[in-house]
KOLKOL-517097 format. One record per residue (C-alpha): residue number from 1; chain; x, y, z. Coordinates in steps of 0.5 Angstrom, whole numbers. Layout:
  resi  chain      x      y      z
   NUM      A      X      Y      Z
...
END
This chain:
  resi  chain      x      y      z
     1      A    -65     17   -144
     2      A    -66     10   -141
     3      A    -71     10   -135
     4      A    -69     10   -128
     5      A    -71      2   -127
     6      A    -67      0   -133
     7      A    -61      4   -131
     8      A    -61      1   -124
     9      A    -62     -6   -127
    10      A    -55     -4   -131
    11      A    -52     -1   -125
    12      A    -53     -8   -121
    13      A    -51    -12   -127
    14      A    -44     -8   -127
    15      A    -44     -8   -119
    16      A    -44    -16   -120
    17      A    -40    -17   -125
    18      A    -34    -12   -122
    19      A    -35    -17   -116
    20      A    -34    -23   -120
    21      A    -28    -20   -123
    22      A    -25    -18   -116
    23      A    -27    -25   -113
    24      A    -23    -28   -119
    25      A    -16    -31   -119
    26      A    -16    -31   -127
    27      A    -20    -29   -133
    28      A    -20    -29   -140
    29      A    -24    -25   -145
    30      A    -25    -28   -152
    31      A    -29    -27   -158
    32      A    -34    -33   -159
    33      A    -36    -30   -166
    34      A    -38    -36   -171
    35      A    -38    -42   -165
    36      A    -44    -47   -166
    37      A    -49    -49   -161
    38      A    -46    -56   -160
    39      A    -39    -53   -160
    40      A    -41    -48   -155
    41      A    -45    -53   -150
    42      A    -38    -58   -150
    43      A    -34    -52   -149
    44      A    -38    -50   -143
    45      A    -39    -57   -140
    46      A    -31    -57   -140
    47      A    -30    -50   -137
    48      A    -36    -52   -132
    49      A    -32    -59   -130
    50      A    -26    -55   -128
    51      A    -30    -49   -124
    52      A    -29    -44   -129
    53      A    -35    -39   -130
    54      A    -36    -37   -137
    55      A    -41    -33   -140
    56      A    -43    -28   -145
    57      A    -43    -20   -143
    58      A    -44    -14   -146
    59      A    -38    -10   -148
    60      A    -41     -3   -145
    61      A    -43     -7   -138
    62      A    -36    -10   -138
    63      A    -32     -3   -140
    64      A    -36      0   -133
    65      A    -34     -6   -129
    66      A    -27     -6   -131
    67      A    -26      1   -129
    68      A    -29     -1   -122
    69      A    -24     -6   -122
    70      A    -18     -3   -124
    71      A    -17     -7   -131
    72      A    -18     -1   -136
    73      A    -13     -4   -140
    74      A    -18     -9   -142
    75      A    -22     -4   -145
    76      A    -19     -4   -152
    77      A    -21    -11   -154
    78      A    -28    -10   -152
    79      A    -31    -10   -159
    80      A    -35    -15   -163
    81      A    -38    -21   -159
    82      A    -35    -22   -152
    83      A    -35    -28   -147
    84      A    -31    -28   -140
    85      A    -29    -34   -137
    86      A    -27    -33   -129
    87      A    -24    -38   -124
    88      A    -23    -37   -117
    89      A    -19    -42   -116
    90      A    -14    -44   -121
    91      A    -10    -39   -124
    92      A     -8    -43   -131
    93      A    -15    -47   -132
    94      A    -19    -41   -136
    95      A    -13    -40   -141
    96      A    -11    -47   -142
    97      A    -18    -49   -144
    98      A    -20    -43   -148
    99      A    -13    -43   -151
   100      A    -14    -51   -153
   101      A    -21    -49   -156
   102      A    -18    -43   -160
   103      A    -13    -47   -163
   104      A    -18    -52   -166
   105      A    -22    -47   -168
   106      A    -17    -41   -171
   107      A    -22    -39   -176
   108      A    -27    -36   -171
   109      A    -26    -37   -164
   110      A    -20    -32   -161
   111      A    -17    -30   -155
   112      A    -17    -22   -154
   113      A    -14    -21   -147
   114      A    -14    -23   -140
   115      A    -12    -22   -133
   116      A     -9    -26   -127
   117      A     -9    -23   -120
   118      A    -11    -16   -122
   119      A     -6    -16   -127
   120      A     -8    -15   -134
   121      A     -5    -19   -140
   122      A     -5    -19   -147
   123      A     -7    -25   -152
   124      A      0    -27   -152
   125      A      1    -27   -145
   126      A     -6    -31   -144
   127      A     -2    -36   -149
   128      A      4    -36   -145
   129      A      0    -37   -139
   130      A     -4    -43   -142
   131      A      3    -47   -143
   132      A      5    -47   -136
   133      A      4    -53   -133
   134      A     -1    -54   -127
   135      A      0    -51   -120
   136      A      2    -58   -117
   137      A      7    -60   -123
   138      A     10    -53   -121
   139      A     10    -55   -114
   140      A     13    -62   -115
   141      A     19    -59   -120
   142      A     21    -54   -115
   143      A     21    -59   -109
   144      A     25    -63   -113
   145      A     30    -57   -115
   146      A     31    -56   -107
   147      A     32    -64   -106
   148      A     37    -65   -111
   149      A     43    -62   -108
   150      A     41    -65   -101
   151      A     41    -72   -105
   152      A     47    -71   -109
   153      A     51    -69   -102
   154      A     48    -75    -99
   155      A     51    -79   -105
   156      A     58    -76   -104
   157      A     58    -77    -97
   158      A     56    -85    -98
   159      A     61    -86   -104
   160      A     66    -83    -99
   161      A     64    -88    -93
   162      A     63    -94    -98
   163      A     70    -93   -101
   164      A     73    -92    -94
   165      A     70    -99    -92
   166      A     73   -102    -99
   167      A     80   -100    -97
   168      A     79   -102    -90
   169      A     76   -109    -92
   170      A     82   -110    -97
   171      A     87   -108    -91
   172      A     84   -113    -87
   173      A     84   -119    -92
   174      A     92   -117    -93
   175      A     94   -117    -86
   176      A     90   -124    -85
   177      A     93   -127    -91
END
């Protein structure tokens, strides 16, 4: 039986972990087994540059934190080595960066699962999320979709006016001749 001091420290770690998960917009759980220190350093630097918090976590502590946050569906993947990447700003960044890294290190670095806005995702869902374009690109595509009918309508009206001007000009030339 753990001492009261150790137990309270672990409870505090679980509470902090649950708080980080609740504050995160998205997160990805990975199996980092076999990654070298050099690869890990490079990955952490890239994640940090994109405002993604990445850390190794014990499965038992993460299991308790997922119970507190309502993400119990992630418990089934909490075996072996586990690291967690969390982003409070970008929904796609952790999935994009880690899936890109996992594709280059298929032999040993694997995506286990993830979540977006409190909804759990399996590994396939995380891979689909990684394939989405950035938020700004999606907004631009949506706005272009809204703008296309208006532009088309303006071109149709402009074409009719142009045609009318040509006909009137032809009539004026014919009468003057």
